[in-house]
FIROVO-657325 format. One record per residue: residue number from 1; residue in three letters; x, y, z of N, C-alpha, C in turn. Coordinates in Angstrom, 3 decimals, padded with zeros to 6 digits. Last residue first. Layout:
NODE_nr_rest_nX_nY_nZ_caX_caY_caZ_cX_cY_cZ
NODE_NUM_Ala_X_Y_Z_X_Y_Z_X_Y_Z
...
//
This chain:
NODE_nr_rest_nX_nY_nZ_caX_caY_caZ_cX_cY_cZ
NODE_86_Trp_091.847_-003.573_-084.913_091.636_-004.596_-084.114_092.648_-005.447_-083.746
NODE_85_Asp_093.124_-000.316_-085.011_092.540_-001.420_-085.531_092.415_-002.336_-084.494
NODE_84_Gly_092.158_003.252_-084.065_092.934_002.278_-084.161_092.344_000.992_-084.728
NODE_83_Thr_088.426_003.986_-083.560_090.023_004.344_-083.715_090.676_003.099_-083.335
NODE_82_His_085.592_003.339_-085.292_086.557_003.144_-084.131_087.853_003.791_-084.407
NODE_81_Pro_081.864_002.842_-086.075_083.516_003.491_-086.360_084.221_003.269_-085.110
NODE_80_Tyr_079.676_000.523_-086.719_080.505_001.026_-085.579_081.999_001.482_-085.892
NODE_79_Leu_076.599_000.295_-087.937_077.958_000.402_-088.170_078.524_000.862_-087.056
NODE_78_Ser_074.279_-002.647_-087.744_074.989_-001.481_-087.157_076.249_-001.048_-087.844
NODE_77_Tyr_071.477_-004.396_-088.652_073.050_-004.074_-088.919_073.384_-002.888_-088.283
NODE_76_Thr_068.594_-006.833_-088.593_069.506_-005.703_-088.004_070.754_-005.621_-088.330
NODE_75_Phe_065.742_-008.050_-090.136_067.284_-007.981_-090.012_067.520_-006.915_-089.179
NODE_74_Arg_063.130_-009.727_-092.059_063.379_-008.787_-090.813_064.878_-008.913_-090.495
NODE_73_His_061.264_-010.170_-094.685_062.373_-010.418_-094.178_062.852_-009.272_-093.076
NODE_72_Leu_058.368_-011.533_-096.125_058.868_-010.489_-095.343_060.277_-010.877_-094.614
NODE_71_Arg_058.945_-013.165_-099.253_058.079_-012.922_-098.091_058.843_-011.883_-097.289
NODE_70_Gln_060.380_-014.836_-101.149_059.253_-013.904_-101.534_058.580_-013.509_-100.249
NODE_69_Asp_062.104_-016.859_-101.391_062.580_-015.561_-100.642_061.731_-014.241_-100.770
NODE_68_Ala_061.530_-018.208_-104.326_062.034_-018.323_-103.026_062.354_-017.057_-102.655
NODE_67_Asn_059.724_-018.935_-106.401_059.061_-018.169_-105.103_060.031_-018.126_-104.143
NODE_66_Pro_061.152_-020.934_-108.093_060.989_-019.443_-108.373_060.297_-018.495_-107.509
NODE_65_Asp_063.271_-023.229_-106.923_062.053_-022.536_-106.574_061.922_-021.307_-106.816
NODE_64_Pro_065.908_-023.984_-107.626_064.686_-024.822_-108.428_063.237_-024.116_-107.978
NODE_63_Met_065.692_-020.990_-109.374_066.028_-022.596_-109.565_066.477_-023.169_-108.365
NODE_62_Ile_066.063_-018.096_-109.097_064.834_-018.863_-109.249_064.663_-020.398_-109.488
NODE_61_Gly_067.605_-016.708_-105.904_067.542_-017.479_-107.317_066.293_-018.180_-107.513
NODE_60_Ser_068.244_-014.220_-104.012_067.076_-015.167_-104.410_067.136_-015.594_-105.654
NODE_59_Lys_069.624_-012.859_-101.435_070.145_-013.641_-102.461_069.240_-014.677_-103.133
NODE_58_Ile_069.332_-009.961_-099.677_068.527_-011.202_-100.063_069.415_-011.577_-101.603
NODE_57_Leu_071.575_-008.523_-098.522_070.358_-008.573_-097.958_069.489_-009.802_-098.116
NODE_56_Thr_074.934_-008.086_-098.545_073.905_-008.651_-099.212_073.052_-009.123_-098.350
NODE_55_Leu_076.786_-005.046_-097.737_076.087_-006.131_-097.354_074.833_-006.611_-097.923
NODE_54_Arg_079.888_-003.557_-098.526_078.625_-003.993_-098.844_078.027_-005.210_-098.244
NODE_53_Met_081.923_-000.994_-098.476_081.811_-002.364_-097.823_080.361_-002.583_-098.110
NODE_52_Met_084.525_000.307_-100.360_083.138_000.067_-100.237_082.654_-001.203_-099.576
NODE_51_Asn_087.090_000.566_-101.411_086.695_001.371_-100.385_085.288_001.228_-099.916
NODE_50_Asp_086.851_-001.423_-103.675_087.065_-000.109_-103.850_086.573_000.975_-102.771
NODE_49_Lys_085.034_-003.710_-101.933_085.791_-003.417_-103.183_085.759_-001.823_-103.285
NODE_48_Ile_084.075_-006.341_-099.898_084.645_-005.052_-099.925_085.315_-004.761_-101.076
NODE_47_Asp_080.921_-008.131_-099.076_082.159_-007.736_-100.136_082.639_-006.475_-099.833
NODE_46_His_078.719_-010.659_-097.684_079.467_-008.994_-097.975_080.285_-009.212_-098.944
NODE_45_Gly_076.464_-012.674_-096.077_077.482_-012.296_-097.170_077.581_-010.794_-097.342
NODE_44_Tyr_074.927_-012.786_-093.774_076.246_-013.225_-093.597_077.373_-013.076_-095.042
NODE_43_Lys_072.550_-011.808_-091.554_072.821_-011.729_-093.013_074.354_-011.787_-093.206
NODE_42_Cys_072.027_-011.478_-089.065_071.553_-012.619_-089.547_072.101_-012.536_-090.981
NODE_41_Asp_073.022_-009.337_-087.741_072.564_-010.512_-086.862_072.179_-011.539_-087.610
NODE_40_Lys_076.284_-007.306_-087.798_074.812_-007.765_-088.297_074.132_-009.170_-087.579
NODE_39_Leu_078.277_-004.621_-088.107_077.784_-005.887_-087.362_076.384_-006.104_-087.721
NODE_38_Leu_081.026_-003.524_-089.575_079.859_-003.766_-089.756_079.102_-005.021_-089.163
NODE_37_Ser_083.368_-000.960_-088.340_082.827_-002.404_-088.408_081.475_-002.452_-088.776
NODE_36_Ile_086.031_000.906_-089.504_084.633_000.944_-089.285_084.434_-000.685_-089.207
NODE_35_Gly_088.752_002.785_-088.267_088.469_001.791_-089.448_086.795_001.933_-088.902
NODE_34_Tyr_092.452_004.126_-087.435_090.912_004.037_-087.594_090.136_002.844_-088.464
NODE_33_Asp_095.125_003.672_-087.969_094.538_004.850_-086.918_092.932_004.925_-086.881
NODE_32_Arg_095.396_001.576_-089.909_096.423_001.943_-088.777_095.688_002.785_-087.511
NODE_31_Glu_092.337_000.771_-091.107_093.693_001.490_-091.331_094.385_001.293_-090.063
NODE_30_Ser_089.732_-001.706_-091.467_090.657_-000.693_-090.743_091.726_-000.382_-091.459
NODE_29_Leu_086.813_-003.262_-091.686_087.743_-002.361_-092.435_088.255_-001.477_-091.879
NODE_28_Asp_085.150_-006.045_-090.386_085.690_-004.820_-090.134_086.861_-004.272_-091.321
NODE_27_Val_082.366_-007.838_-089.748_083.474_-007.505_-090.660_083.737_-006.248_-090.248
NODE_26_Trp_079.927_-010.277_-088.050_080.754_-008.916_-088.157_081.911_-008.866_-089.350
NODE_25_Lys_078.335_-012.709_-088.428_078.026_-011.515_-087.342_078.767_-010.187_-087.541
NODE_24_His_080.428_-014.252_-090.610_079.153_-014.361_-089.563_079.515_-013.186_-088.325
NODE_23_Gly_081.100_-013.942_-093.783_081.537_-013.450_-092.306_080.383_-013.212_-091.535
NODE_22_Val_081.940_-014.990_-096.964_080.877_-015.216_-095.744_081.675_-014.766_-094.483
NODE_21_Val_082.137_-012.783_-099.665_082.651_-013.738_-098.903_081.656_-013.788_-097.577
NODE_20_Glu_082.006_-012.074_-103.373_081.549_-012.127_-102.013_082.016_-013.006_-100.835
NODE_19_Phe_085.001_-010.900_-105.309_083.848_-012.046_-104.855_083.308_-012.072_-103.557
NODE_18_Gln_086.955_-009.450_-105.666_085.824_-009.182_-106.653_084.373_-010.090_-106.342
NODE_17_Ala_089.613_-008.726_-104.942_088.376_-008.851_-104.131_086.943_-008.527_-104.832
NODE_16_Arg_091.379_-009.100_-107.229_091.046_-007.952_-106.761_089.811_-008.006_-105.904
NODE_15_His_092.866_-011.144_-108.637_091.395_-011.386_-108.303_090.647_-010.015_-107.680
NODE_14_Asn_095.549_-010.895_-108.559_094.994_-010.619_-109.728_093.295_-010.590_-109.481
NODE_13_Gly_095.954_-009.472_-105.277_096.214_-010.295_-106.298_095.473_-009.774_-107.612
NODE_12_Val_094.408_-007.711_-103.876_094.600_-009.156_-103.310_094.971_-010.056_-104.764
NODE_11_Ser_094.177_-004.473_-102.707_094.851_-005.429_-103.756_095.111_-006.826_-103.347
NODE_10_Ile_092.027_-003.663_-101.009_092.188_-003.013_-102.392_092.830_-003.892_-103.414
NODE_9_Ala_092.017_-004.883_-098.689_090.986_-005.259_-099.533_090.922_-004.604_-100.834
NODE_8_Glu_094.895_-004.286_-097.985_094.362_-005.752_-098.182_093.267_-005.785_-099.092
NODE_7_Ser_094.337_-001.722_-097.134_095.497_-002.204_-098.112_094.992_-003.413_-098.803
NODE_6_Lys_092.657_-002.018_-095.033_092.403_-001.434_-096.148_093.164_-001.485_-097.423
NODE_5_Arg_092.412_-005.049_-093.591_093.042_-003.797_-093.488_092.764_-002.952_-094.758
NODE_4_Arg_089.753_-007.029_-092.330_090.709_-006.583_-093.395_091.477_-005.251_-093.228
NODE_3_Lys_088.194_-009.777_-090.691_089.162_-008.586_-090.537_089.789_-008.057_-091.802
NODE_2_Val_085.385_-011.456_-089.959_086.481_-011.025_-091.123_086.925_-009.854_-090.625
NODE_1_Met_083.510_-014.012_-088.388_084.211_-012.775_-088.444_085.108_-012.491_-089.186
//
């Protein structure tokens, strides 16, 4: 679980939220009066930058296995808009 307020996602010091983070099952981006949650069943990597929430579906490097992740992938995700924050 990861919860961020919009102001935190925009300005986090000199690094400005430029790296992907791990969030099992869901992540939320909220302001005081409203927000949106991204619910997911198996994909854990995401990032939030410039008011955009992104979910990483596949990260397949070629070392040490050049054929990694070259198969069928199934996943489910949902967007849940809500009033208030968590």
